C-alpha positions, 0 to 999 in steps of 0.5 A: 500500500502506498503509505505516502499517497493521499487521494481527495475526491468530491464534487465541484465546490467541496474544497478539494483543490484548496485543501490538497494544495495546503496539504501538499505544501505542509506535508511536502507532497507532490500535488496532482490536479487530475481535473486540470488534465481533463480541462487541458484535453477539452481545450485541445478539442476546442482549439483544434475544432475537434468534436468533444464526443469524437473519442478517436480523434481526440485521443489521437490529438491528446497522445500527440500533445505534450501535457505538463502539470506543475506538481509543485503548484501549491499556492492556494490562490493560483491554479495548477500551471498547465502547459500544452506543447510548452505553452502555458494554458493555465488561464485558458483551461479555466474559461467558461467554454472549457468548463461547459464542455469538460464533462463531455470529454471526461466521460469518454472511456479512451480519454479517461484510460489515457489520462489515468495511465498518465496520472499513475506515472506521475505518482509512481514514486509516491509522495503525492496528493491527488484530487479529482473525482476518481483518484481514490476509486480508480487512479490509486485505490490502494492509497494510504488515505482516501478522503471524500469531501462534500458540502451542501449545494448552496455552500458549493455554489457560494464558494464557486461564485467567490472563486470565479469573481476572484478570477475576474470572470463573468459570473451569475449565481443561477448560472453557476448553480445550474452548471454545478447541478449538471456537472454532478449529474454527469459525473455521478451517472457516467458509465466510466469512472463515475464520481463515487465515495471510494471504498474505505474513504473517509467522508468529510462534510465541509459545509460548516468547516473552515479550510484550516479545520478540514486541512488539520483533520486530514493531516491528523488522519494521514500522520496517524496512518503513517504511524500504524 
């Protein structure tokens, strides 16, 4: 069992990214944002005018593109730095057009298999924390500590509204709420690697918890695991 790997799964707005970055910095772990990888492939599709449901064409495009992920990007106020063929696309993959299409791309079996294999390569040496929607169920089911973060819908919408405003993007609460509901539905019902609570994962409802409280709880759980 990888004693130095933590996985954090959960829906949008549950706090995965913020908490994972804090833990990566404080526990000296590599930070792997799996969601950013799906967004990067979605951007590829849009840039190259490839149908987001054309699995074969999109898979060929992804395989012929150098995708780089900054595993040390642990500043909670910044997104993970992502490069495609050396070009920094960090801001582009967070655009509304990519956000609206990423669920279509992420449900494709071939794309999921390709990116999961890539994610496994990223963590082959251990010392990592992964966050996403299938990190504890598919990418690293034997991780030392598996966490599933959740929060009520209103709280998740509130957080995402604040996040989007911080990025100076256009936002409307109702639009963001509908996007989150749609993403939850697609992620939970897709055939390949649906969003589920991984076996033996510890569920933490962050609705009424501070960021510090959540991070401290997970850190204690991790350190306790390491002592066992």
